[in-house]
C-alpha positions in Angstrom: 26.0 135.0 24.1 24.7 137.6 26.2 22.9 135.7 28.6 21.6 138.5 30.4 20.1 140.3 27.2 18.7 137.0 25.9 15.6 136.6 24.6 13.9 133.4 26.1 11.1 133.9 23.7 13.1 133.1 20.6 13.7 129.5 21.6 10.8 127.4 20.1 8.3 126.2 22.7 9.5 122.7 23.4 12.9 124.2 24.1 11.5 126.9 26.7 9.6 124.4 28.3 12.7 122.3 28.8 14.4 125.1 30.5 11.5 125.8 32.9 11.2 122.2 33.9 14.7 122.9 35.8 13.2 126.2 37.2 11.5 126.3 41.0 8.0 126.5 41.2 8.3 130.0 42.1 10.9 131.1 39.4 8.3 129.8 37.1 5.5 131.9 38.4 8.2 134.8 37.7 8.5 134.1 34.2 4.8 133.9 33.6 4.1 137.3 34.9 6.6 138.8 32.3 4.5 138.5 29.6 1.4 137.0 27.9 3.1 134.4 25.5 4.7 132.9 28.6 1.7 133.0 30.7 -0.4 131.2 28.4 2.6 128.5 27.9 3.3 128.1 31.5 -0.4 127.8 31.9 -0.9 125.3 29.5 1.4 123.1 30.6 1.3 123.3 34.3 0.9 119.4 35.1 4.4 118.8 33.5 6.3 121.4 35.3 7.3 121.7 38.9 4.9 121.9 41.5 5.4 124.2 44.8 6.8 121.9 47.8 4.5 122.0 51.3 5.8 120.2 54.3 2.1 120.1 56.0 -1.4 121.3 55.1 -4.2 120.8 57.7 -7.6 121.3 56.2 -10.8 121.9 58.1 -13.7 123.8 57.7 -12.9 126.8 59.9 -9.5 127.5 58.4 -6.7 126.0 56.0 -3.2 125.9 57.7 0.1 125.2 55.4 3.6 124.9 56.7 6.4 125.4 54.4 8.4 124.2 57.0 8.7 124.0 60.7 8.4 127.6 61.3 6.5 128.8 58.5 2.8 128.5 58.9 -0.1 130.4 56.3 -3.4 130.7 57.7 -6.2 130.5 54.8 -9.7 131.4 56.3 -12.1 128.7 54.6 -14.5 131.2 53.0 -15.8 128.3 50.6 -14.4 125.2 48.8 -13.8 127.4 45.7 -11.9 129.9 47.9 -9.4 127.8 49.2 -9.0 125.8 45.7 -6.2 127.6 44.8 -4.2 126.5 47.2 -4.5 123.0 46.3 -3.4 123.1 42.7 0.4 121.9 41.8 1.6 121.5 45.0 3.4 118.4 46.3 2.8 118.0 50.6 4.3 115.8 52.7 1.8 115.5 54.8 -2.4 116.1 54.4 -4.4 116.3 57.3 -8.1 116.7 57.3 -10.5 117.0 60.0 -13.9 115.6 59.5 -13.6 114.4 55.9 -16.6 114.7 54.6 -18.1 113.3 50.7 -17.8 117.3 49.8 -13.8 117.7 50.9 -13.4 114.3 49.8 -14.5 114.9 46.0 -12.7 118.6 46.1 -9.5 117.1 46.6 -10.2 114.1 44.5 -10.7 116.8 41.7 -7.3 118.4 41.9 -5.9 115.7 42.7 -7.0 114.0 39.1 -6.9 117.5 37.2 -4.1 119.8 38.7 -1.5 117.2 40.4 -2.1 117.8 43.8 0.2 115.2 45.3 0.7 114.0 49.1 2.9 111.7 50.8 0.5 110.5 53.9 -3.1 111.2 55.1 -4.1 112.0 58.3 -7.3 111.7 59.5 -8.2 113.3 62.7 -11.1 113.6 64.8 -13.2 111.7 62.0 -15.3 109.3 62.2 -16.1 106.6 59.0 -19.4 104.9 58.3 -20.4 102.6 55.6 -23.1 103.4 53.4 -25.1 100.4 54.2 -25.0 101.9 57.9 -27.7 104.0 58.7 -26.7 105.3 62.2 -27.0 109.2 61.9 -28.1 109.6 65.5 -24.9 108.4 66.9 -22.1 109.0 64.2 -21.4 111.9 62.0 -21.1 110.8 58.7 -18.0 111.2 56.7 -16.1 110.2 53.3 -17.1 106.5 52.3 -13.7 103.9 52.0 -14.1 104.1 48.1 -13.7 108.1 48.1 -10.8 107.8 49.9 -9.2 104.5 48.4 -10.0 106.7 45.1 -8.3 110.1 46.6 -5.0 108.4 47.6 -4.6 106.8 44.3 -5.2 109.7 42.6 -3.0 111.9 44.8 -0.3 109.2 44.7 -0.6 108.9 48.6 1.1 105.6 50.1 0.9 106.2 53.9 -2.8 106.6 56.1 -3.0 107.5 59.4 -6.3 107.2 61.3 -5.5 109.7 64.3 -8.1 109.4 67.0 -10.8 108.1 64.5 -12.6 104.7 63.9 -11.9 103.5 60.5 -13.9 100.6 60.4 -11.8 98.5 58.3 -12.8 95.3 57.9 -11.2 92.5 55.4 -13.5 93.4 52.4 -12.2 96.8 52.8 -8.3 96.0 53.1 -9.1 94.5 49.6 -9.4 97.3 48.1 -6.5 99.0 45.8 -6.2 102.2 47.7 -5.6 100.1 51.1 -3.8 96.9 49.9 -0.9 99.0 47.9 0.1 100.4 51.1 3.4 101.2 51.9 2.4 102.0 55.7 -1.1 101.6 57.7 -1.3 103.6 61.3 -4.3 103.9 63.8 -4.4 105.6 66.7 -7.3 104.9 69.6 -8.8 102.8 66.9 -11.6 99.8 68.6 -13.4 100.1 65.9 -10.9 97.3 64.1 -11.2 93.4 65.3 -10.2 90.5 65.1 -11.3 90.0 62.0 -9.5 92.5 60.4 -5.7 91.8 62.9 -6.5 88.0 61.2 -6.4 89.3 57.3 -4.6 92.5 57.4 -1.2 90.7 56.8 -2.8 88.8 53.6 -5.1 91.4 52.4 -2.0 94.6 52.8 1.0 94.9 51.7 1.9 97.3 53.5 5.4 97.2 55.7 5.2 99.6 58.1 2.6 99.5 60.9 1.5 101.5 63.6 -1.2 100.6 66.2 -1.1 103.0 69.1 -3.6 102.5 72.0 -5.7 100.1 69.8 -7.1 97.9 73.0 -8.7 95.3 70.7 -6.0 93.7 69.2 -5.1 90.1 69.9 -1.9 89.2 71.8 -1.8 86.1 68.9 -1.3 89.0 66.3 1.9 90.0 67.5 3.7 86.5 67.5 2.2 86.1 63.8 3.6 89.4 62.8 7.2 87.7 64.4 6.2 84.2 62.7 5.8 85.2 59.3 8.5 87.3 59.5 10.8 85.1 60.7 10.1 82.0 58.1 10.3 84.7 55.2 6.4 84.5 54.5 6.0 88.5 55.4 8.3 91.7 54.7 8.3 94.5 57.6 10.5 97.3 57.9 9.2 98.6 60.9 5.9 98.1 63.3 5.1 99.7 66.7 2.2 98.6 68.7 0.6 99.5 72.4 -2.0 98.6 74.0 -3.6 98.4 77.2 -4.0 95.0 77.5 -1.4 92.3 80.2 -0.1 90.7 77.1 2.7 88.1 78.1 5.7 88.4 76.0 7.1 84.9 77.0 3.7 83.8 75.4 4.4 85.6 72.8 8.2 84.9 71.7 7.8 81.1 73.1 9.8 78.7 71.1 10.5 81.5 68.2 14.3 82.0 67.0 14.4 85.1 68.9 17.4 86.0 71.7 17.3 88.5 74.5 20.0 91.1 74.6 18.4 93.0 78.2 15.7 93.6 80.2 13.7 95.2 77.5 15.9 94.4 74.4 15.8 91.6 71.8 17.3 90.0 68.2 16.5 87.9 65.3 17.6 86.8 62.3 15.1 85.5 59.8 15.3 82.6 56.9 16.3 85.4 54.5 19.4 86.9 56.6 17.2 90.4 57.7 18.1 91.7 60.7 15.7 93.0 63.2 15.6 94.5 66.8 12.3 94.4 68.9 12.0 96.3 72.3 9.4 95.9 75.0 8.0 97.3 77.7 4.7 96.2 79.9 3.1 96.2 83.0 -0.1 95.3 84.6 -1.9 97.7 82.4 0.1 98.6 79.3 2.0 96.6 76.3 4.5 98.4 74.2 6.7 96.5 71.5 8.9 98.2 68.5 9.9 95.8 66.0 12.3 97.3 63.2 14.3 95.7 60.8 17.5 96.1 59.3 18.2 100.2 59.4 14.4 101.1 59.7 13.0 102.6 62.5 9.4 103.3 64.0 9.5 107.2 64.5 10.7 106.9 60.6 7.1 106.3 59.5 4.9 108.8 59.8 6.6 112.7 59.1 6.2 114.7 62.5 3.7 117.3 62.2 4.1 120.8 63.5 1.8 122.5 65.6 1.1 126.7 65.4 -1.5 127.9 67.8 
C-alpha cells in the first residue's frame, strides 16, 4: 500500500476516528483543515478525540496566561468571557489558578467542563474570599463563587485537588460533606484562619483525602496533629503525606506522648502502623513556629501540588 498517497476519506468514518484517536491534538487540527468532510467529522467527535495538554493556566480578569511547560507562556488578553472561551475547550490542564473566582467565571468554567471537555487535575484559588449565600457582609468581603458551584466545577472537570492559597475558604463540617470536597485526593490551605476547631474535629472523617497541606494556618489545634498520628497508627485512617506549619508553640513531646513513634535524630522520627505501612516524620520548631511533615511509604509532601511557574 502506498501510504504517502493513501486517501484517508476512502475509509469508513469509524475507522478514520480510530486513526485520529492515535494522533495528538495538534495533528488532529492539521487534519481537520484539509477538507470540509474531515473538519465536520473531527468537530462532531471532539469529545472522544485527544485534547490539548497544558501545564498551567492562570485566569484572572485582566488576562489569561497559559504555560505549555515551565519555559513557554502564552498571554491572552481578557477582552470578554466569550473571547477567552476558545482557550478553555478540549484541554487537559495539570493546574488551574483562578484569581478571585466569582459565579460568572465559575459558570463559564463549568459549562466548558461539562460541554467542551475542560479538564484540570488541581484547582488553585488565589487571593479570593468566599462567602456563604446565607451571609450578607458585602461591606467587608468581596462575594465570590459558592461552595456548591466550586464542587460542581471540580466534579465536571474531574479535579481531585484543591488549594486555597492566601484565601479564606470558610469550610465547615457541613460543607465538607459535599461530594466535591469529600472525594478529593488532596486538600490544601495557606494562611487560612477561617477554618476553626470544628473543621479540624471533622475533616478526617468527612473527607477521604490522603494528602493535606496546612501552611501558616494559625487556628489549627495541637490535638489535630496527634489525631493524625493516632488514626494512622491504629489503621483507622490512611494518609500519603501531610505538611503542617503554624505560628504556634506546639509541644511535639505532648503530641507523640505514649505513641509508638521512634526518634532517629534531632528532627526525624519513624513509625510503623498496624497495616505494616512505614512513615517518616520531620519536625522543626521554635518559640514562634512549628513545622511537621508526615510522609508514608514512598510519598513526599513536595509532590502534593504541582509547582507553579511564574513569568512576568
